[in-house]
N, C-alpha and C positions, 0 to 999 in steps of 0.2 A: 350372794344372789346366784341362783341357778341360771345357766346360759341356755339359749335357744337350742344350740347344737347338742347339749347334754340331754335335753328333753326329746329331741329327735332320735337320739341313740336309744334312749329308754323306750320310746315308742316302737322302734324296729325290733328291739329285744323282746318286748311284750308280744309283738305280732307273731313270733316264732311258734307260739302255742296254737295258732290257727292253721299251721301248715302240716299236713300229714306226710309221713315218710312214704317213699314210693312203693314200698312193699304192699301197701293197701291196694294199689292199682293192679298188682299181679296176683295177690292171694285173696283179696276181698276181706281180709281180716284186719280189724282196727288195731294197728300197731302204735307204737309211741309216736307222738308228734315231734316236731323238730326241737322244741324246748326240752322235752324229756330226753331226747337223744343227746343233746348238747350236755346236759347235766351228767349223763352216764359217761360220755367221753371225758369230761373233766375228772371224774373219779378214776376211770381207767388210766388216764395220763398220770395222775398223782401216784397211783400204785406202781406203775411202770417206772416212773422217775425215782421212786424210793428204792426199788430193787436195782436200778442202774446207777445209783449213787449220784444223781444229779444235784448239784449244789443250789441252783436257782430254780426252785420249784415254783415260785411265783410266776416266772416267765412261762413255764410249761402250762400252768393253769390259765394264764391269759391267752396263750395260743389256742388251747382247747376251747376256751369260751367263745372265741371269735371265728373259729374255723368254718362254721356254717352261717354266720351272720348275713352274708349276701343273699342267702336263700330266703330271707324275709321279703325280698322283692322278686326273686326269680322262681321260687318254689324249689322243691327237691327234685332235681333232674335225674332221670334214670337212663339206662344204657340204650333204650329205644329212642329216646329224644335226641 
């Protein structure tokens, strides 16, 4: 049976698609949303881990996946903020 906290986490993860990256505020160009950014970070982290000979790639993937998760509540803060 799925737990309430798991559903809450899935909701937060899903909400990342609604948050624009801060570059849009400065350039006016529609850039990747936070969900797209996170996916790209995961792939970059996996490639770097491969070349660095990291044994625990699963840990690297998990760290990359959660690195921007708090921004589902705070938004993508930029240097002016």
